[in-house]
N, C-alpha and C positions, 0 to 999 in steps of 0.2 A: 608309395604304390607304383609299381612298374608301369611304364607306358605300354598301352595295348596297341599292337600293330594291326593296321587295317589289311586284312587279307585280300588277295585278288578277287576272290569270289564275292566277298562283302562289298568291295568297291564296284564290281560289275552290277551287283543287285541294286546298290544304292543309286548308281548312275542310271540304270534302267528305270527305276521307280521315278527318279527326277525327270527323266525324259518323257515318260508317260504322263506325268503330272503337267509338264510343260506343254505337251501336245494338247492335252485336255483343256488347259487354260487358253491356248491359242484358239482352239475350236469354239470354246464358250464365248470368247471375245468376238470372233468372226461371225458367229450366228446371232449375236446380240444378247446372249444370256448374261454376259458381263458387259455393262455399259462402257462407253469410252472408245469404241473402235475408231470413230471419226478423228478424235484428237490424236490417237496413236498413229493412224495412217497419215495424218497431216504432218506429224513430226517426222515420219519416215519418208516423206515425199511421195506418198502413194495416192494423193488426191488430185494430182495433175496441176499444171501451171494455171495461173490466173490469166484470163483473156486480156489482151492489150487493145486499147482503142486505136483504130487505124489512123495513121498520120495523113489524113486527107481533109480537105475543107468541108465544113458543115454547110448544108444548104440553107435556104431561107426558112424562117420559122415565123408563123403568125399565131399570136396568143390573144386570148380574150377571156370573157366570162359571161355567163348568162344565169338568170334566175330560174332554177330548176323546180318544176312542180314535183317531179318524182323524188328528188333529193331533199326538197323542202329547204333549200339554201342556195346561195350563189355558188356556182360551180366554175372553176377555172379549166381552161383547155389550151392545147397547143396543136397546131398542124405543122408537121415537119416535112419539107420537100428535099429531094436529093439535090446536091450541088449541080448547077447548070439548068435547073428548071424553075420557071416562074411560078409565083403563088396563084396565078390564074389558070395553071395547067389543069386540064380535066383528067386527072389521074385516078385510077382505082385507089382505094384507101384501106389501110389496116388499122383497126381500132386497137389501142395499146392500153392494157389494164394493169395498173401498178400493184405492187405488193403491199402487205400490211404495214401501216405507218407511213406510207408514201402519199404522193399526190401527182398531179399531171406533169410536174417538173422532174420527177424521179428518173424517168427513162433517159433523159439527157444528162442530168447531174450525176446519177449513180452508174449508168451503163454506157454513156456516150453513144446512144442509139442513133443520134443524128449523123455522126461520122460513119458508123457502121452501115447506115442506109446508103450514103454516098458510095462507099467502097463496094457494096453489094451491086448497085446499079452499074458502076464503072466496070465491074467484072463480067457484065453481060446479062444480068437478070433484068427482065422488063421493069421499067420504072413504076413506082407507086409512091404514095404519101403515107405518112404515119400520123394518126390522130390520137393524142393522149388526153385524158380527162380525169377529173377528181371523182373517185368512186366512194370516198369516205375512208378514213384511216383503218377502220376495222369492220367494215360492212360485209366483207366477204362477197360483195357483188350480188347479193340477193335481197329480196324484200324482207324487211325486218318488222318486228312488232310495233316499233315506234312510227311506222309509216314510211321510213326511208326506203326507197326502191330504186337502186342503181340500174336494174334491168330496164325499168320503164324509162329512166333518163336516157339510156343508151339508144333504145329503139324509137321512142316517141319524140325525143328532143335533140339528141346529139347527131344522129344520122341525118335528120332533116336539116339541121344547121350546116352540116358538111355538104349536103346536096346544094344548099343555097350558095355555098362558096364555090360551087362548080365542080366538086369532086364526084366521081362515079361511085355512088353508094350502092347501086344495084349489083356491083361486083366488088365485094369487100371481103376482108378476112379479119381474124381476131388473134391477138397475141397477148400473152400475159405471163407473169412469173409469180411463184409462190401463191399468195392469196389471189393475185390476178390471173395466175395460171388456172386455178380452180374456177375463177369467175369466167374466164374465156370459154372453158369447156362447158360450164353451166349454161351460158347463153345459147349455145348450140343444142345442148341436151334438152332444154325446155322449149326450144324453137320460139324464142321471143320474137324473132324477125318475122316469122310467118303470121303469128297472131296479131302483131301490132303494126307492122309496116308493109305487109303483103309479101307474097311469094317472090316478087321481083327483087326484093331486097335481101334474099337469103345470103348468108355467108357461104363462100365457096371453100374456105379453108380455115383451120384453127391450129395454132401452135401453142403449146404450154411448156414452160420451163419450171421444173421442180414444183408442180402443182400441189397445193395444200389439200390432200385427200385423206379421208378416214373411212374405214369400213363401219365403225361403230360410233355412235354419239358419245359414249363414255370416253372414247379416246381423243375426241376433238379438242382443239384449242379452246380454252375458256373464253366465252363471248363470241365465238364464231357462229353459233346458232342460238336461237332463243330457247329452244327446248327440243325434245325428241321429235315432235311433230314437224317442226321447222327443219330439222336435219333430214327427215324422211322426204319432205317435199322438195328439198334442195339437193337431193342426191344426183350424182352423175353416173354411178354404177347402175346397171340394169336398165339403162335408157338408150340402148344401141339404136333404136329406131330414130331417135332425134338426130343422129349423125348421118342419116342417109344422104348420099350425094355430097358429103362434105369431106375434104381431105384433112386428115388429122395427124399431127406430129406431137409426140410427148417425149421430152428428154428429162432425165433426172440423174444426179450424181449417185454413185454406189453407196457413199457414206452419208447420204441425205436421209433424215428421218422419214421422208415420204417415198423413199425408193421402192419399197415393196408394193405399196398401194398404187404408185404410178405404173409400175410394171404390170400389175394386175389389170389396170384399165387399158394399158396399151395392148395387152393380149386380148382383152374383151372386144376392143374395137378394131383389132388387127391394124393398129396405127403404125406410122413411121416413127423414127426416132430410136432411142435406146437408153442404155444405162452406162454412163461413162465414169471414169475416175472423177470424183468431185464431191464437194460439200454443198450445203445450202447457203451459198455466198454469191455476192455480185461478181467475184472473180470467175466462178464457174459459169454464171449466166453470160458474162461477156465472152467467154471462150465459145459458148454454144450459139451466140447470136448470129454469126455468119451463116451457119447451117439453117437456123430457123428462118432468118430473113430471106435466104435464097429459096427455101421451100415455099414460103408464102408468095413470093414474087413470081415464082414459076407457075404456081396454081392460078394466080390472078391473071397472068399473061396468056393463059390458054384461051 
């Protein structure tokens, strides 16, 4: 059988069809119709560099534990000071809420937050301390059906403990990533501080990195909420009144599964922050920590 020659017209048509199919595939990938955008962007170097822990000394750290009524267990904590400051310094404080699977050591071990704090203060941001605490590996920082209540622990137990240490808890802020990012926003949305420790202990600022947010219970991580009613009670969307007089910053990577919801809440609250190249990874969180720590320190320093 003779070989059939490909005519120029056939070649052009075939190429055009392939091009249209390729564009459609790229569009489907970029809009999330086809999964895997994050992996492909990461392979192409489109998710940004990992943040690097600053080459500066860490400041002093005081760690301890207390029996928590709210958590119904012994809770570990650490108070982190910038280099050059004594552990008796009466600094304002930022509560640091860890992500899923973490504990009070994660901020230092996974993110190097102690050295980021020193670098932030050395760059001119007013000094403050960081206070990390165990919220439960998958509590999502809200009261659960089993009685575990991290919000009660933060407001009724941890803040008074920090005040006894000499920290200025009447002027504090909250920072968290992933599960802790959602938790940080939730504490402000529900106004734990006003109900439990009085208006004088209101948070003045909150910063969230890649907060674990969902619009629908059906989409939520398994175990994040007890049921639909728990999801509704623990929502941060639609609670703009809770953020009155609180400076809010929300950052999330473009290829993070929470990017769309984080953007929706940032728009609802008219919050600072943005959507940068990045995934739901410690590398992205380390890259964004300088901006978040500077934001919180500036608000505390006013």
